[in-house]
Each structure stands twice: as C-alpha cells, then as structure tokens.
C-alpha positions as CSV (number, residue, x, y, z in Angstrom):
1,M,0.0,0.0,0.2
2,S,1.5,3.0,-0.8
3,T,1.8,5.9,1.8
4,R,2.7,9.8,1.6
5,E,4.7,12.2,3.7
6,I,3.5,15.4,4.8
7,R,4.8,18.4,6.5
8,I,2.9,21.3,8.5
9,S,4.9,24.3,9.2
10,T,5.2,25.6,12.7
11,T,6.7,28.2,14.8
12,Y,9.7,25.8,15.4
13,G,9.9,23.9,12.5
14,H,7.2,21.6,11.0
15,L,5.5,18.4,11.9
16,A,5.6,15.1,10.4
17,I,2.6,13.3,9.1
18,K,2.4,9.6,7.1
19,V,-0.9,9.4,4.8
20,W,-2.5,6.0,4.3
21,N,-5.7,6.0,1.5
22,E,-5.0,9.5,1.3
23,Y,-8.3,9.8,-1.3
24,G,-10.6,7.8,0.8
25,Q,-13.8,8.8,1.1
26,K,-14.9,8.2,4.6
27,T,-14.3,10.2,7.4
28,P,-10.3,10.9,8.1
29,I,-8.7,8.8,11.3
30,L,-6.0,10.8,12.6
31,A,-3.5,8.6,14.5
32,L,-1.6,9.4,17.8
33,H,1.4,7.4,18.9
34,G,2.2,6.7,22.4
35,W,5.2,8.6,24.7
36,M,9.1,7.9,22.7
37,D,7.3,6.3,19.6
38,N,6.4,8.0,16.3
39,A,4.3,7.2,13.3
40,G,6.0,4.2,12.1
41,T,4.0,2.7,15.3
42,W,0.9,2.4,13.1
43,D,2.9,0.5,10.0
44,N,1.7,-2.9,10.7
45,L,-1.9,-1.7,11.6
46,C,-3.0,0.7,9.0
47,P,-2.9,-1.4,5.7
48,L,-5.0,-3.6,7.5
49,I,-7.8,-0.9,8.3
50,D,-10.6,0.1,5.4
51,N,-9.0,1.5,2.4
52,D,-11.8,4.1,2.3
53,Y,-10.8,5.8,5.7
54,P,-8.0,8.2,5.1
55,I,-5.3,7.8,8.1
56,Y,-2.7,10.4,9.1
57,A,-0.3,9.3,11.4
58,L,1.3,12.4,13.2
59,D,4.5,12.2,15.0
60,F,4.3,14.2,17.7
61,P,6.9,17.1,18.3
62,G,10.3,15.8,19.3
63,S,9.4,12.5,18.1
64,G,9.8,10.5,14.4
65,L,10.5,13.0,11.4
66,S,9.0,16.0,13.5
67,S,11.0,19.4,14.7
68,H,11.9,19.1,18.3
69,P,10.1,21.8,20.2
70,P,12.3,24.5,21.9
71,T,13.5,24.1,25.4
72,D,12.8,27.6,26.9
73,V,9.3,26.4,28.2
74,G,7.6,24.0,30.1
75,T,6.3,20.4,29.0
76,Y,2.6,19.9,29.3
77,F,0.2,17.2,28.6
78,T,-2.2,19.6,26.9
79,D,0.3,20.9,24.2
80,L,-0.6,17.2,22.7
81,L,-3.9,18.8,22.3
82,V,-2.6,21.9,20.7
83,T,-0.7,19.6,18.4
84,V,-3.8,18.1,17.3
85,D,-6.0,21.1,17.0
86,K,-3.0,22.5,15.0
87,V,-3.5,19.3,12.4
88,I,-7.1,19.6,12.4
89,N,-7.1,23.0,11.7
90,H,-4.6,22.7,9.0
91,F,-6.7,20.2,7.0
92,K,-9.9,22.0,8.0
93,W,-11.6,18.8,9.2
94,K,-14.9,19.1,10.2
95,K,-15.4,15.5,11.6
96,L,-12.7,12.8,12.4
97,I,-11.7,9.7,14.2
98,L,-9.2,10.0,16.6
99,L,-7.0,6.7,17.1
100,G,-4.5,6.6,19.9
101,H,-2.1,4.3,21.1
102,S,-1.2,4.8,25.0
103,M,-0.2,8.6,25.5
104,G,-1.6,9.1,22.3
105,G,-5.4,7.4,23.2
106,A,-5.4,9.7,26.7
107,T,-4.8,12.7,24.3
108,S,-7.6,11.7,22.2
109,L,-9.9,11.2,25.0
110,L,-9.3,14.9,26.3
111,Y,-9.6,16.1,22.9
112,A,-13.0,14.2,22.3
113,G,-14.1,16.1,25.6
114,A,-12.5,19.2,24.6
115,F,-14.5,19.2,21.4
116,P,-17.3,16.5,21.2
117,D,-18.9,18.2,17.9
118,K,-16.0,17.6,16.1
119,I,-15.1,14.0,17.0
120,E,-17.0,11.2,15.4
121,K,-15.4,8.2,17.0
122,V,-12.1,7.4,19.4
123,I,-10.4,4.4,19.4
124,S,-8.2,4.1,22.4
125,I,-5.4,1.3,22.2
126,D,-3.8,0.5,25.9
127,S,-4.7,3.6,27.3
128,F,-7.6,4.9,29.8
129,R,-7.3,7.9,30.5
130,P,-4.2,10.6,31.3
131,I,-1.5,9.8,34.1
132,T,-3.2,11.8,37.1
133,A,-1.6,13.2,40.3
134,E,-2.5,14.7,43.3
135,A,-2.3,18.4,43.4
136,S,-0.5,18.1,46.6
137,E,2.5,16.3,44.5
138,Q,2.6,19.9,42.1
139,C,5.5,21.9,44.0
140,S,8.0,18.8,44.0
141,V,7.0,17.6,40.5
142,T,7.5,21.5,39.2
143,A,10.9,21.7,40.9
144,R,12.2,18.3,39.2
145,S,11.0,19.5,36.0
146,L,12.8,22.5,36.1
147,R,16.1,21.2,37.1
148,E,15.8,18.4,34.1
149,L,14.5,21.4,31.4
150,N,17.8,23.0,32.0
151,K,19.6,19.7,31.5
152,A,17.6,18.8,28.7
153,A,18.3,22.3,27.0
154,K,22.5,21.7,27.6
155,K,22.0,18.4,25.7
156,Q,22.9,18.1,21.9
157,V,21.0,15.2,20.1
158,S,24.1,15.1,18.3
159,Q,25.8,14.0,21.5
160,N,23.7,10.8,21.5
161,P,25.3,7.5,22.2
162,R,26.2,5.6,18.8
163,Y,25.4,1.8,18.4
164,E,26.1,-0.7,15.6
165,Y,22.5,-1.4,14.0
166,N,22.0,-4.7,16.2
167,E,23.0,-3.0,19.3
168,I,20.5,0.2,18.5
169,V,17.8,-2.4,18.0
170,Q,18.4,-4.5,21.2
171,K,18.8,-1.1,23.3
172,L,15.2,-0.2,21.9
173,V,13.9,-3.6,22.8
174,E,15.2,-3.5,26.4
175,S,14.2,-0.1,26.9
176,Y,10.4,-1.0,26.7
177,G,10.7,-3.9,29.2
178,G,10.0,-6.7,26.5
179,D,6.7,-4.8,25.4
180,F,7.8,-5.7,21.9
181,N,10.3,-7.5,19.5
182,E,13.0,-7.3,16.9
183,D,11.1,-6.6,13.9
184,A,8.7,-3.9,15.9
185,A,12.1,-1.7,17.2
186,K,13.4,-1.6,13.5
187,T,10.3,-0.2,12.4
188,L,10.2,2.5,15.0
189,L,14.0,3.2,14.1
190,I,13.1,3.7,10.7
191,R,11.7,7.3,11.9
192,N,13.5,7.4,15.3
193,S,17.4,7.1,14.2
194,V,19.9,8.4,12.0
195,R,22.7,6.7,10.7
196,H,26.2,8.6,10.7
197,E,29.1,8.4,8.0
198,D,30.6,5.7,10.0
199,G,28.2,3.4,10.2
200,K,26.5,3.4,13.6
201,F,23.4,4.6,14.3
202,S,21.9,7.0,17.1
203,F,18.7,8.3,18.4
204,T,17.3,11.4,17.4
205,Y,14.3,12.0,19.8
206,A,14.3,15.3,21.5
207,P,15.6,15.1,25.0
208,I,12.8,16.8,26.2
209,L,10.5,14.4,25.7
210,K,12.0,12.5,29.3
211,V,10.9,15.3,31.2
212,P,8.3,15.6,33.4
213,S,5.2,17.6,32.8
214,T,6.2,21.2,34.5
215,M,2.5,21.4,35.7
216,I,0.5,18.3,36.3
217,L,-2.9,16.9,35.6
218,T,-5.6,16.5,38.9
219,F,-7.9,13.5,38.3
220,E,-10.3,16.7,38.5
221,H,-8.6,18.5,35.4
222,A,-9.2,15.2,33.5
223,F,-12.5,14.5,34.6
224,S,-13.9,17.9,33.2
225,F,-12.6,16.3,29.8
226,L,-13.7,13.0,30.0
227,S,-17.0,13.7,31.2
228,N,-17.7,15.6,28.3
229,I,-17.3,13.1,25.5
230,T,-20.0,12.0,23.5
231,S,-18.4,10.2,20.3
232,D,-18.7,6.3,20.3
233,F,-15.8,4.9,22.2
234,L,-13.4,1.7,21.2
235,R,-11.1,1.1,24.2
236,I,-8.7,-2.0,23.5
237,K,-6.2,-3.1,26.4
238,F,-3.6,-5.0,26.7
239,L,-2.3,-6.5,29.7
240,I,1.2,-5.0,30.0
241,K,0.8,-1.2,30.7
242,C,2.7,1.5,28.8
243,L,3.9,5.3,30.0
244,Q,3.1,8.5,28.7
245,E,4.5,12.2,28.7
246,K,4.9,15.2,26.7
247,L,7.2,17.7,25.1
248,K,6.9,21.7,24.1
249,L,8.9,24.9,24.5
250,V,9.6,28.6,23.5
251,H,12.4,31.3,22.8
252,L,13.2,33.5,25.9
253,M,14.6,37.2,26.0
254,D,17.3,38.7,24.2
255,T,17.1,41.7,26.8
256,L,17.4,42.2,30.5
257,L,17.0,45.9,31.8
258,V,19.8,46.5,34.6
259,W,20.5,48.8,37.2
260,N,23.3,48.7,39.6
261,E,25.1,45.9,37.7
262,Y,28.2,45.8,39.9
263,G,26.3,46.1,43.3
264,Q,27.9,44.0,45.9
265,K,25.0,42.4,47.6
266,T,22.5,39.9,46.8
267,P,20.9,40.4,42.9
268,I,17.3,41.3,42.4
269,L,15.7,39.7,40.0
270,A,12.4,42.0,39.1
271,L,9.1,40.5,37.6
272,H,6.4,42.7,35.7
273,G,2.7,41.7,35.7
274,W,0.4,40.7,32.4
275,M,0.8,42.7,29.7
276,D,3.5,45.3,31.2
277,N,7.2,45.0,30.4
278,A,10.8,45.7,32.3
279,G,10.1,49.3,32.0
280,T,7.3,49.2,35.1
281,W,10.6,48.8,37.4
282,D,11.5,52.6,35.5
283,N,10.4,54.5,38.3
284,L,11.0,52.0,41.5
285,C,14.2,50.5,41.0
286,P,16.9,54.1,40.8
287,L,15.2,54.5,44.7
288,I,16.4,51.1,45.9
289,D,19.3,50.6,47.5
290,N,21.9,50.8,44.8
291,D,24.5,48.1,46.1
292,Y,21.8,46.0,45.1
293,P,22.0,44.6,41.1
294,I,18.5,44.5,39.9
295,Y,17.6,42.7,36.7
296,A,14.0,43.4,35.0
297,L,13.1,40.5,33.0
298,D,10.6,41.0,29.7
299,F,8.9,37.9,29.7
300,P,8.6,36.1,26.4
301,G,6.0,38.1,24.2
302,S,6.5,41.3,26.4
303,G,8.7,44.5,25.9
304,L,11.7,43.7,23.9
305,S,11.8,40.0,24.4
306,S,11.0,37.1,21.6
307,H,7.5,36.4,21.0
308,P,6.6,32.5,22.1
309,S,5.3,30.1,19.7
310,T,1.5,30.2,18.7
311,N,1.9,26.4,18.0
312,L,2.5,25.3,21.7
313,G,-0.2,26.0,24.5
314,H,-0.2,29.1,26.8
315,Y,1.0,28.7,30.5
316,F,1.4,30.3,33.8
317,M,4.1,28.1,34.8
318,D,6.2,29.0,31.8
319,N,6.7,31.9,33.8
320,L,8.9,29.4,36.3
321,V,10.6,28.2,33.4
322,T,11.7,31.6,32.4
323,V,12.8,32.6,35.7
324,H,15.0,29.5,36.2
325,K,16.5,29.5,32.8
326,V,17.5,33.4,34.0
327,I,19.0,32.0,36.9
328,N,20.7,29.2,35.9
329,H,22.3,31.8,32.9
330,F,23.8,33.9,35.8
331,N,24.5,31.4,38.0
332,W,22.8,32.7,41.1
333,K,23.2,30.9,44.0
334,K,21.1,33.2,46.0
335,L,18.8,36.1,44.8
336,I,15.7,38.0,45.7
337,L,12.2,38.0,43.5
338,L,10.4,41.2,43.1
339,G,7.4,41.1,41.3
340,H,4.4,43.0,40.4
341,S,1.1,41.5,40.1
342,M,1.3,37.8,37.7
343,G,5.6,39.0,38.6
344,G,4.5,38.6,42.1
345,A,2.3,35.4,42.0
346,T,5.2,34.0,39.8
347,S,7.8,35.2,42.6
348,L,5.9,33.2,45.1
349,L,5.4,29.8,43.4
350,Y,9.2,29.8,42.4
351,A,10.3,30.3,46.0
352,G,8.2,27.4,46.7
353,A,9.5,25.3,44.2
354,F,13.2,26.2,45.5
355,P,13.4,27.8,48.6
356,D,16.8,27.1,49.2
357,K,17.6,29.6,46.5
358,I,15.6,32.7,47.2
359,E,16.9,35.0,50.5
360,K,13.6,37.2,49.9
361,V,10.3,37.7,48.0
362,I,8.8,41.2,47.1
363,S,5.6,41.0,46.1
364,I,3.4,44.0,45.0
365,D,-0.8,44.1,44.3
366,A,-0.3,40.3,43.5
367,R,-4.2,39.9,43.4
368,N,-4.4,36.1,43.1
369,L,-2.1,33.2,42.3
370,F,-3.6,32.8,38.7
371,T,-5.7,29.6,39.5
372,D,-9.1,28.2,38.6
373,D,-11.3,25.3,39.6
374,A,-10.1,22.0,38.0
375,K,-13.6,21.5,37.1
376,D,-13.9,24.0,34.3
377,Q,-10.5,23.3,32.9
378,C,-11.9,21.5,30.0
379,V,-14.1,24.9,28.7
380,R,-11.0,26.9,29.7
381,T,-8.5,24.6,27.6
382,V,-11.3,25.0,24.6
383,T,-11.3,28.7,24.9
384,S,-7.5,28.5,24.8
385,L,-7.0,26.2,21.4
386,K,-9.6,28.7,20.0
387,E,-7.9,31.6,20.9
388,L,-4.3,30.1,20.0
389,S,-5.5,29.5,16.9
390,K,-6.8,33.0,16.4
391,A,-3.3,34.3,17.7
392,A,-1.3,32.0,15.4
393,E,-3.2,33.7,12.3
394,K,-2.3,37.5,13.6
395,Q,0.7,39.3,12.7
396,V,1.6,42.1,14.8
397,T,2.7,44.1,11.9
398,Q,-1.5,44.0,11.2
399,N,-1.9,45.8,14.6
400,P,-3.5,49.0,14.2
401,R,-1.5,52.1,14.1
402,Y,-2.4,55.2,16.4
403,E,-0.8,58.9,16.6
404,Y,1.1,59.0,19.6
405,N,-1.3,60.5,21.8
406,E,-3.9,58.3,20.9
407,I,-1.9,55.0,22.0
408,V,-1.0,56.8,24.9
409,Q,-4.6,57.2,26.0
410,K,-5.4,53.7,24.5
411,L,-3.3,52.1,26.9
412,V,-4.5,54.3,29.9
413,E,-7.9,53.2,29.3
414,S,-6.9,49.7,29.1
415,Y,-5.5,49.5,32.8
416,G,-9.2,50.9,33.9
417,G,-7.4,53.8,35.6
418,S,-4.5,52.0,37.2
419,L,-2.1,54.0,34.9
420,N,-1.6,57.8,34.2
421,E,-0.3,59.0,31.2
422,D,3.2,59.0,32.2
423,A,3.5,55.7,33.2
424,A,1.8,54.8,30.0
425,K,4.6,56.4,28.1
426,T,7.1,54.5,30.1
427,L,5.9,51.3,29.3
428,L,5.1,52.3,25.7
429,I,9.1,52.8,25.2
430,R,9.4,49.0,25.4
431,N,5.7,47.6,24.1
432,S,5.8,49.9,20.9
433,V,7.4,50.6,17.8
434,R,7.0,53.8,15.7
435,H,6.2,53.4,11.8
436,E,7.8,55.4,8.6
437,D,4.4,57.1,8.7
438,G,4.9,58.4,12.3
439,K,2.2,56.3,14.0
440,F,2.7,53.8,16.5
441,S,1.3,50.2,17.2
442,F,1.6,47.8,20.0
443,T,4.3,45.2,19.7
444,H,3.3,42.4,22.3
445,S,2.4,38.9,21.5
446,P,-1.2,37.9,20.8
447,V,-0.4,34.9,22.6
448,L,-0.4,37.2,25.8
449,K,-4.4,37.5,25.7
450,V,-5.0,34.0,24.7
451,N,-6.5,32.1,28.1
452,Y,-4.3,29.5,29.6
453,T,-4.5,26.2,28.1
454,L,-3.8,24.5,31.8
455,T,-4.5,26.6,34.8
456,P,-3.4,25.1,38.7
457,S,-6.3,24.6,40.8
458,F,-5.9,26.6,44.3
459,E,-4.6,22.9,45.8
460,Q,-1.9,22.9,43.2
461,A,-0.6,26.5,43.8
462,F,-1.2,26.3,47.4
463,T,1.9,23.5,47.6
464,F,3.8,26.1,46.6
465,V,2.8,28.6,49.2
466,S,3.3,26.2,51.9
467,N,6.7,25.6,51.0
468,I,8.2,29.4,51.4
469,T,10.2,29.8,53.9
470,C,12.2,33.0,52.9
471,D,11.7,36.5,54.3
472,L,8.3,37.8,52.5
473,L,7.2,41.1,51.9
474,I,3.6,41.6,50.2
475,I,2.9,45.2,49.4
476,K,-1.2,45.8,48.6
477,A,-2.9,49.1,47.1
478,T,-5.5,50.4,49.1
479,T,-7.9,50.4,46.2
480,T,-7.1,46.5,45.2
481,V,-9.9,43.5,46.2
482,L,-7.6,40.1,46.4
483,R,-9.4,37.9,44.1
484,G,-10.6,34.2,44.9
485,K,-12.7,32.6,47.9
486,R,-12.2,34.2,51.1
487,T,-11.1,31.1,52.8
488,N,-8.2,30.5,50.4
489,I,-6.9,33.7,50.9
490,K,-6.7,33.5,54.5
491,K,-5.1,29.9,54.4
492,V,-2.3,31.6,51.9
493,F,-1.5,34.4,54.5
494,N,-1.9,31.8,57.1
495,S,0.6,30.0,55.8
496,F,2.7,33.1,55.4
497,K,3.1,33.8,58.8
498,K,3.5,30.2,60.0
499,T,6.3,29.4,57.3
500,S,7.9,32.7,56.4
501,S,11.3,33.8,58.4
502,N,10.0,37.5,58.2
503,F,6.7,38.2,56.9
504,V,5.8,41.7,56.3
505,F,2.3,43.1,54.8
506,E,2.1,46.6,53.9
507,E,-1.0,48.3,52.7
508,L,-0.1,51.5,50.5
509,E,-2.5,54.3,49.1
510,G,-2.8,53.7,45.4
511,R,-4.2,51.7,42.7
512,H,-2.9,48.6,40.8
513,H,0.5,50.2,39.4
514,L,1.3,52.3,42.5
515,H,5.2,51.2,42.2
516,L,5.0,53.3,39.3
517,I,2.8,56.1,40.0
518,T,4.1,56.6,43.7
519,P,7.8,55.0,43.3
520,H,9.0,56.8,46.6
521,A,6.1,55.4,49.0
522,V,7.1,52.0,47.6
523,A,10.7,52.2,47.6
524,E,10.9,53.4,51.5
525,V,9.3,50.2,52.3
526,I,11.5,47.9,50.3
527,N,14.2,49.3,51.4
528,R,13.2,48.8,55.2
529,F,12.4,45.2,54.2
530,L,15.5,45.0,52.5
531,Y,17.5,46.1,55.9
532,D,15.6,43.4,58.0
533,H,13.6,46.0,59.8
534,A,10.9,43.5,61.3
535,Q,7.3,44.9,61.1
536,S,5.0,44.8,64.7
537,K,2.8,42.5,65.1
538,S,-0.3,44.8,66.0
539,S,0.2,46.3,62.7
540,K,0.3,43.3,61.0
541,E,-2.6,41.9,62.8
542,F,-4.5,44.8,62.0
543,L,-4.0,45.0,58.4
544,L,-4.2,41.6,57.9
545,S,-7.7,41.7,59.4
546,K,-9.2,43.8,57.0
547,L,-8.5,41.1,54.0
C-alpha cells in the first residue's frame, strides 16, 4: 500500500505526518502514537484498516520526523492537544476519528471531551485516561521538571551515543521492557534514528521528551474532559501497560534591563505584571539601595523579548521556566525576587519550588495566584485552543496604528485608571514601535491575551505557597481587592505567617500600578524590608484583619 509524507509548518520547524489511503472517501482518521514512539507505530496496523478511511499518522513534536520543540518553556500534556488542534485546523476537518495508542489514546480522550462536536469516534489502544497526580505533589514535580528542563536544554542530539545497528535494535527492545520484538523495534527506528558516516546509529528523539510535566493534571482536571465525551468509544486494553509524557517550548528573552550592575549585595530579579514589561520598574528601581544589582526581565512576548510560539499552549507555569532559565544563565546561588501582579504570583510559586535559592520575595499587588477550579478546566482549554488558533493567524505587523497621543490614551484606558499618561509613556518605550508614517502600534505578542491552556487549581498552587521559608514582603494597594475565595485567601496568609522567616504585610495608598505612580512610598517600604526591619505584630495583624 502506498503512503505519502506531509509536512505542516510550525514556528519551531514542522510536524511530520504519514498518510495511508489519502483519497479515501470516509471520515479521516488521525492516528496518535504513544510516548517515545512515532508514526511508524502504525505501519503494521493501518494497511489492514478499511482503505476507504484516509489515515493520517502524526509524529508528535520531538518524535519521529517532526521538529524538536524549543527548550525554554515547560512540558505539558495539554500541548499534545494544541498539536492535534493545529493538524485538524490545517486540514479543515469538520469531523474526524481519533485513533490513539497509550499517550496518544489519552490525548484522544481529552480532545474528544474538549471538542465533542468534531469527533465521530475514538479508538484508544491500551490507554484509559491521562496519568494524573494529587495536587499536593505539584510543587515537588515542578521543581524536578525545571531542573531536568535545564539539563535537556544543554543536551545536543548530536552527542547521543552511537551503536551498531544490532545494538541499537536491542537497546530499544530492552528499553520497553519486553513490550515488543526486534521487528517492531526496527519499524520504529526508521523514523527515530539516524545513520552516521561511520555506519553507526543513534537515536534522534528530543531530550525534552523525558522531562516530567511542569504542571501535572489532577483527576479533577482530567474528569472535566472525560465527562464531556459524546462520541462512540472503543477501548482496546492489553495486560502490559505503557507510560506517557509530553513536550514543548518557546524562545526566551534577549534583553534584561539592569540597574546597579556592579552592586555587591544579593541580586534582585524583577518580574513585571501581565501585559507590562521591564519598564514598569523604571521609576522604582533607582530608589532602591544601589548596592543591590537589579535585573528586570521582559517575559516572552512582552517588551523587547522574543514572542513565544503559537503552536504550543499558553501556561502561567512557563513564567517559572523563564525565571529558572535566567537564574541558571547568571549562575546565581541566592537571589531576591521582586514581582508586580503576575510577577508577584510567579515569585511566590518559584520561592516555594526552590526555597534554598530565594533569600527574599517582594510581591507588589499580586491579586491572586492565577488559579481556577479544576472542574472548569475543559471549558478553559477549549477557549484557549480556539484563541491560540486565532493568535497564530494574527501578525503583529497588522496591529492598528495610532498617533502617539492616541496610543498613550489607548493604554491608559485599557488599565481602567491604574495608569496615568506618564506611566503609560514609560511602558510604551518597550511595548510599541514607530512606523515610517510616524504612527505607533503595540508590539506585544497576541498569545499574551490567550486564556491559559492548563491552569493550576488552588490546591496545586498552595503546595508552593506552603513551602515558602524566605523573608516575604507583601505590598497591597488600598484600592485592590484580592481575588478568590475568602477561605483560600486566609489560608494563604496564615501559611505566610507560619512558614516565612520574616513576613511583612503593608497596605499603601494607590492603585494597582502604585510602584510606577508613587514609587517613593513603595521604595521606602522595600528598603526597610531589605535592611531586615521587622514589622510590629499589632500593625501586621490589623492589616490582615481587613482582608
């Protein structure tokens, strides 16, 4: 039976697809392989399926002939859904059948729950549901993932060991614990190995495939998808079980804004809020003790940093991956995290993941931990996939152009009074471009406005918060209302009081961007905290009682 190879372009290279029965007239079948396998896993089965069904066997990113995903963001099971959605949109399929083995079977089930109107049937071979874990494990899992991501980023596939052909066949057979024979191994090796000039062979899969998920799926997350499946479902189970995992990534930043570079005290890494950039610190950082070197980051897609891929999911946890990459780049053993809003929440989670690295955390008006109820995950993932598809089509060069005064007002209005004109002008230095006609447009990535593809539950986020041991300063604006259930807010602050070596809570006059509008008042509180001045218990308890 003849087959054809297809390539679908992505921002990091391409997806490879092997096709059987391309001109069949029945509903197309998308075949999804298991972890560490490739599209060759279907070579023996697909020729035996009714040849009026066109079958498209995908190599997931990092497997087979598909390009390797970038290594500057986390690994998430839901990125497999992003890949599947891209393939479906590429072919403009209105209806399809999903055929999956192991990890591919679990992916099929989640996608069928996310888009029940698109899926006619699901055939899952030796897979029941995604591997899930308890929310209480999240912090330790993320810490392990970040460490292994760093190792994977340094590993070159060209450095993989080389074997004689019979050796690499046996290596693959043994790695699966007897799950298949030599003939099956040889079939997979066609797409998962390369022959070198010396006649030896090496594996070509991406090192990131062996990195554990940066954010785990809880059973509640998975069930929000599974309970939504309406299609016909065939499950084929064998006695020997398989494994699973995922892949992914993005390009980081080229630019850090630095103050006091040669200061001798502990370095401070400053993290901006959502839709802001490193310029958010322009008014505050010059007022902080100049013996502290301060490095202000533009998160990917913001300011002068490169834009993230639109062929992968959008995740809050990727902020932790970015922070970890910066810390490893500078080889910092200890540091202070300074964060506003989203940057504050990122600081708290990172401090919980790596308590030994963080000396202090300063969080300015972080209104929540960017969590959501696990039962709502399916709906949120569907929204995210649809928005990612639109973001992929949108070019920043197509952004509307404004006169300078117009773009300033546009930014002021978008923040609902949190910014004044001077503050808006400060942010626009790194977040806009002037065109040849003298007009300006925004340069932030469209991905930033996409809903998160997978959102941690409060229980998962709390595993980080409860692990914080460093000195902690929380600054809240008087006009800000903390988001979330009151019981959860109380639980977080009680944990801060219990585990932080020096917990300080201050409420300052102002709105959400108080560090940019009234920097002197904020700097005074920060410098006092940096000098280890303790807050009176009565003052702290009074402020906490108002929450």
